[in-house]
DRENDRENMI-149962 format. One record per residue: x, y, z of N, C-alpha, C, O in turn. Coordinates in steps of 0.02 Angstrom, whole numbers, m for minus. Layout:
BEGIN
+--------+--------+--------+--------+--------+--------+--------+--------+--------+--------+--------+--------+
!   n_px !   n_py !   n_pz !  ca_px !  ca_py !  ca_pz !   c_px !   c_py !   c_pz !   o_px !   o_py !   o_pz !
+--------+--------+--------+--------+--------+--------+--------+--------+--------+--------+--------+--------+
!      X !      Y !      Z !      X !      Y !      Z !      X !      Y !      Z !      X !      Y !      Z !
...
+--------+--------+--------+--------+--------+--------+--------+--------+--------+--------+--------+--------+
//
This chain:
BEGIN
+--------+--------+--------+--------+--------+--------+--------+--------+--------+--------+--------+--------+
!   n_px !   n_py !   n_pz !  ca_px !  ca_py !  ca_pz !   c_px !   c_py !   c_pz !   o_px !   o_py !   o_pz !
+--------+--------+--------+--------+--------+--------+--------+--------+--------+--------+--------+--------+
!  m2515 !     96 !   m442 !  m2476 !     82 !   m383 !  m2492 !    136 !   m332 !  m2494 !    195 !   m349 !
!  m2502 !    115 !   m271 !  m2520 !    162 !   m219 !  m2463 !    164 !   m168 !  m2441 !    111 !   m144 !
!  m2440 !    224 !   m150 !  m2388 !    232 !   m100 !  m2422 !    254 !    m36 !  m2457 !    304 !    m34 !
!  m2410 !    216 !     16 !  m2442 !    231 !     80 !  m2394 !    271 !    124 !  m2333 !    263 !    119 !
!  m2422 !    313 !    166 !  m2383 !    351 !    213 !  m2366 !    306 !    272 !  m2411 !    281 !    306 !
!  m2303 !    295 !    285 !  m2282 !    250 !    339 !  m2264 !    289 !    402 !  m2245 !    258 !    452 !
!  m2270 !    355 !    400 !  m2254 !    398 !    457 !  m2182 !    391 !    480 !  m2167 !    399 !    540 !
!  m2137 !    377 !    435 !  m2066 !    374 !    452 !  m2038 !    445 !    458 !  m2058 !    490 !    421 !
!  m1993 !    454 !    505 !  m1962 !    519 !    514 !  m1909 !    529 !    459 !  m1880 !    481 !    435 !
!  m1897 !    592 !    439 !  m1845 !    604 !    389 !  m1777 !    586 !    417 !  m1767 !    587 !    478 !
!  m1731 !    569 !    374 !  m1663 !    550 !    395 !  m1625 !    607 !    427 !  m1584 !    597 !    472 !
!  m1638 !    667 !    405 !  m1602 !    725 !    430 !  m1652 !    779 !    450 !  m1703 !    788 !    416 !
!  m1638 !    814 !    503 !  m1682 !    868 !    524 !  m1670 !    930 !    482 !  m1714 !    973 !    478 !
!  m1613 !    935 !    449 !  m1597 !    992 !    407 !  m1630 !    984 !    339 !  m1636 !    928 !    314 !
!  m1652 !   1036 !    310 !  m1683 !   1031 !    243 !  m1630 !   1014 !    190 !  m1571 !   1025 !    200 !
!  m1652 !    986 !    135 !  m1607 !    964 !     82 !  m1570 !   1023 !     50 !  m1514 !   1014 !     27 !
!  m1600 !   1083 !     49 !  m1567 !   1141 !     19 !  m1502 !   1157 !     56 !  m1453 !   1176 !     23 !
!  m1500 !   1148 !    121 !  m1439 !   1163 !    159 !  m1384 !   1115 !    139 !  m1325 !   1135 !    136 !
!  m1401 !   1053 !    125 !  m1350 !   1004 !    106 !  m1320 !   1022 !     38 !  m1259 !   1015 !     29 !
!  m1361 !   1044 !     m8 !  m1333 !   1062 !    m74 !  m1291 !   1124 !    m69 !  m1242 !   1130 !   m107 !
!  m1306 !   1170 !    m24 !  m1264 !   1229 !    m16 !  m1196 !   1209 !     11 !  m1145 !   1237 !    m10 !
!  m1194 !   1162 !     56 !  m1130 !   1139 !     83 !  m1089 !   1106 !     28 !  m1029 !   1118 !     22 !
!  m1121 !   1064 !    m13 !  m1086 !   1031 !    m68 !  m1058 !   1082 !   m117 !  m1001 !   1075 !   m140 !
!  m1097 !   1133 !   m132 !  m1072 !   1184 !   m178 !  m1013 !   1220 !   m148 !   m965 !   1237 !   m183 !
!  m1015 !   1233 !    m83 !   m961 !   1267 !    m49 !   m897 !   1224 !    m52 !   m843 !   1251 !    m63 !
!   m903 !   1158 !    m42 !   m845 !   1114 !    m45 !   m817 !   1112 !   m116 !   m756 !   1112 !   m124 !
!   m860 !   1111 !   m166 !   m836 !   1112 !   m235 !   m796 !   1175 !   m249 !   m745 !   1173 !   m283 !
!   m819 !   1231 !   m222 !   m784 !   1294 !   m232 !   m715 !   1291 !   m199 !   m666 !   1315 !   m228 !
!   m711 !   1263 !   m139 !   m647 !   1258 !   m104 !   m598 !   1213 !   m141 !   m539 !   1227 !   m145 !
!   m623 !   1158 !   m169 !   m581 !   1113 !   m207 !   m553 !   1147 !   m269 !   m494 !   1139 !   m286 !
!   m596 !   1184 !   m304 !   m574 !   1220 !   m364 !   m523 !   1273 !   m346 !   m474 !   1283 !   m383 !
!   m533 !   1307 !   m290 !   m485 !   1358 !   m270 !   m418 !   1327 !   m252 !   m366 !   1356 !   m267 !
!   m419 !   1269 !   m219 !   m356 !   1238 !   m200 !   m317 !   1214 !   m262 !   m256 !   1215 !   m262 !
!   m352 !   1192 !   m314 !   m319 !   1171 !   m376 !   m287 !   1232 !   m409 !   m230 !   1228 !   m433 !
!   m322 !   1287 !   m410 !   m295 !   1348 !   m441 !   m235 !   1375 !   m403 !   m189 !   1402 !   m433 !
!   m236 !   1368 !   m338 !   m182 !   1396 !   m298 !   m122 !   1348 !   m292 !    m72 !   1366 !   m262 !
!   m127 !   1288 !   m320 !    m71 !   1242 !   m320 !    m60 !   1207 !   m253 !     m3 !   1193 !   m235 !
!   m112 !   1193 !   m217 !   m106 !   1162 !   m152 !   m109 !   1086 !   m153 !   m104 !   1055 !   m101 !
!   m116 !   1057 !   m211 !   m119 !    984 !   m215 !    m50 !    955 !   m200 !      1 !    984 !   m217 !
!    m50 !    898 !   m167 !     13 !    866 !   m148 !      8 !    791 !   m161 !    m45 !    761 !   m158 !
!     65 !    763 !   m176 !     70 !    690 !   m183 !    128 !    668 !   m139 !    182 !    697 !   m141 !
!    117 !    616 !   m101 !    169 !    588 !    m59 !    179 !    515 !    m77 !    131 !    478 !    m88 !
!    242 !    495 !    m80 !    258 !    426 !    m95 !    280 !    391 !    m30 !    316 !    420 !     10 !
!    257 !    330 !    m22 !    279 !    292 !     36 !    352 !    271 !     27 !    379 !    276 !    m28 !
!    382 !    248 !     80 !    452 !    226 !     77 !    458 !    167 !     29 !    507 !    162 !     m8 !
!    409 !    122 !     29 !    411 !     64 !    m16 !    407 !     87 !    m89 !    440 !     60 !   m133 !
!    366 !    138 !   m102 !    360 !    163 !   m171 !    426 !    195 !   m193 !    445 !    189 !   m251 !
!    460 !    230 !   m147 !    525 !    260 !   m164 !    576 !    206 !   m180 !    614 !    213 !   m228 !
!    577 !    152 !   m140 !    624 !     98 !   m153 !    609 !     64 !   m220 !    655 !     46 !   m257 !
!    544 !     55 !   m234 !    525 !     25 !   m298 !    547 !     69 !   m356 !    570 !     43 !   m407 !
!    539 !    134 !   m349 !    560 !    180 !   m403 !    636 !    176 !   m413 !    659 !    177 !   m470 !
!    674 !    172 !   m358 !    746 !    165 !   m365 !    765 !     99 !   m399 !    810 !     97 !   m440 !
!    730 !     46 !   m381 !    744 !    m20 !   m411 !    729 !    m19 !   m486 !    767 !    m46 !   m525 !
!    674 !     13 !   m505 !    657 !     17 !   m576 !    709 !     57 !   m614 !    727 !     40 !   m670 !
!    733 !    111 !   m583 !    785 !    151 !   m615 !    848 !    110 !   m623 !    881 !    112 !   m676 !
!    866 !     73 !   m571 !    927 !     32 !   m574 !    920 !    m22 !   m627 !    968 !    m37 !   m663 !
!    862 !    m53 !   m632 !    852 !   m105 !   m683 !    853 !    m77 !   m753 !    872 !   m111 !   m800 !
!    834 !    m14 !   m760 !    836 !     17 !   m826 !    907 !     27 !   m850 !    919 !     31 !   m910 !
!    954 !     32 !   m803 !   1024 !     43 !   m820 !   1063 !    m21 !   m831 !   1121 !    m19 !   m852 !
!   1033 !    m78 !   m817 !   1067 !   m142 !   m824 !   1062 !   m166 !   m896 !   1009 !   m163 !   m926 !
!   1118 !   m189 !   m922 !   1117 !   m216 !   m990 !   1081 !   m283 !   m991 !   1080 !   m319 !   m941 !
!   1053 !   m299 !  m1047 !   1020 !   m364 !  m1054 !   1071 !   m420 !  m1051 !   1127 !   m413 !  m1077 !
!   1052 !   m474 !  m1018 !   1098 !   m531 !  m1014 !   1086 !   m577 !  m1073 !   1030 !   m583 !  m1099 !
!   1138 !   m609 !  m1093 !   1134 !   m657 !  m1147 !   1117 !   m724 !  m1116 !   1162 !   m759 !  m1092 !
!   1054 !   m742 !  m1117 !   1032 !   m803 !  m1082 !   1063 !   m866 !  m1114 !   1075 !   m915 !  m1079 !
!   1075 !   m865 !  m1178 !   1107 !   m923 !  m1210 !   1178 !   m933 !  m1184 !   1199 !   m989 !  m1170 !
!   1214 !   m878 !  m1176 !   1282 !   m882 !  m1150 !   1281 !   m907 !  m1077 !   1324 !   m947 !  m1057 !
!   1233 !   m883 !  m1038 !   1228 !   m905 !   m968 !   1214 !   m980 !   m964 !   1244 !  m1015 !   m922 !
!   1170 !  m1004 !  m1005 !   1154 !  m1076 !  m1005 !   1216 !  m1116 !  m1024 !   1230 !  m1168 !   m993 !
!   1252 !  m1093 !  m1074 !   1312 !  m1128 !  m1096 !   1364 !  m1130 !  m1039 !   1394 !  m1182 !  m1026 !
!   1375 !  m1073 !  m1007 !   1423 !  m1070 !   m952 !   1403 !  m1114 !   m894 !   1445 !  m1149 !   m864 !
!   1339 !  m1114 !   m876 !   1315 !  m1157 !   m822 !   1327 !  m1230 !   m838 !   1349 !  m1269 !   m795 !
!   1313 !  m1249 !   m899 !   1324 !  m1319 !   m919 !   1397 !  m1337 !   m917 !   1415 !  m1392 !   m895 !
!   1441 !  m1292 !   m940 !   1513 !  m1305 !   m938 !   1538 !  m1311 !   m866 !   1580 !  m1354 !   m852 !
!   1514 !  m1268 !   m822 !   1536 !  m1271 !   m752 !   1512 !  m1335 !   m719 !   1550 !  m1368 !   m684 !
!   1448 !  m1353 !   m731 !   1422 !  m1413 !   m698 !   1455 !  m1477 !   m725 !   1462 !  m1525 !   m687 !
!   1476 !  m1477 !   m789 !   1509 !  m1537 !   m816 !   1584 !  m1537 !   m803 !   1617 !  m1588 !   m814 !
!   1611 !  m1481 !   m779 !   1683 !  m1477 !   m766 !   1724 !  m1458 !   m826 !   1786 !  m1461 !   m823 !
!   1693 !  m1438 !   m881 !   1728 !  m1420 !   m942 !   1750 !  m1346 !   m944 !   1788 !  m1326 !   m988 !
!   1727 !  m1307 !   m897 !   1743 !  m1235 !   m897 !   1812 !  m1224 !   m867 !   1827 !  m1248 !   m813 !
!   1854 !  m1188 !   m904 !   1921 !  m1173 !   m880 !   1930 !  m1097 !   m878 !   1902 !  m1061 !   m918 !
!   1970 !  m1076 !   m830 !   1983 !  m1005 !   m821 !   2057 !   m993 !   m837 !   2101 !  m1028 !   m811 !
!   2070 !   m944 !   m879 !   2140 !   m925 !   m891 !   2163 !   m883 !   m833 !   2135 !   m829 !   m819 !
!   2213 !   m906 !   m798 !   2238 !   m873 !   m738 !   2263 !   m803 !   m754 !   2254 !   m757 !   m714 !
!   2294 !   m794 !   m811 !   2320 !   m728 !   m829 !   2263 !   m678 !   m839 !   2268 !   m620 !   m818 !
!   2209 !   m699 !   m871 !   2151 !   m655 !   m881 !   2118 !   m637 !   m814 !   2100 !   m580 !   m802 !
!   2112 !   m687 !   m770 !   2084 !   m676 !   m704 !   2126 !   m626 !   m664 !   2099 !   m580 !   m633 !
!   2192 !   m636 !   m665 !   2236 !   m592 !   m628 !   2233 !   m520 !   m654 !   2232 !   m472 !   m616 !
!   2232 !   m513 !   m721 !   2229 !   m447 !   m752 !   2165 !   m410 !   m732 !   2166 !   m351 !   m717 !
!   2108 !   m446 !   m732 !   2044 !   m414 !   m715 !   2040 !   m398 !   m640 !   2012 !   m347 !   m621 !
!   2069 !   m441 !   m599 !   2069 !   m427 !   m526 !   2111 !   m365 !   m511 !   2090 !   m322 !   m472 !
!   2169 !   m360 !   m542 !   2212 !   m301 !   m530 !   2177 !   m238 !   m556 !   2180 !   m186 !   m524 !
!   2145 !   m242 !   m614 !   2110 !   m184 !   m641 !   2052 !   m163 !   m596 !   2038 !   m103 !   m589 !
!   2017 !   m211 !   m566 !   1961 !   m195 !   m522 !   1985 !   m167 !   m456 !   1953 !   m122 !   m428 !
!   2039 !   m193 !   m430 !   2064 !   m172 !   m365 !   2103 !   m106 !   m369 !   2101 !    m66 !   m322 !
!   2137 !    m94 !   m424 !   2179 !    m35 !   m432 !   2161 !      1 !   m497 !   2199 !     m3 !   m545 !
!   2104 !     35 !   m498 !   2086 !     69 !   m560 !   2134 !    128 !   m574 !   2161 !    158 !   m528 !
!   2142 !    143 !   m637 !   2190 !    196 !   m656 !   2161 !    264 !   m643 !   2194 !    315 !   m656 !
+--------+--------+--------+--------+--------+--------+--------+--------+--------+--------+--------+--------+
//
C-alpha cells in the first residue's frame, strides 16, 4: 500500500507535545480538586420534589387491594352501610384530638 502526500495542512499550528502538556496540566488540576474536596453536586427542583415523594411513599402503609375491591363493589351495588355512631366517633376524634 502506498500513501501519497496530499499536501494538506496540519489541523493545528501548535505541535502535538503542547497539547499533551495541557492535558497533563488539566489532569493535575482535577486530581487536586478531588483531594481538596471541591466537588459539588446540585439537585434540580424536580429532583428534590421526587426525593420528597419517594420518602413520603416509603412511609405509607401497604393497602389491602382485596379489601378495596370488596368495598368498591359494595358501594357500587348499594350494599355498603356506615354505622353513624362509628362515623361520629371518628369525626370527633379527628377534629378534637386529645
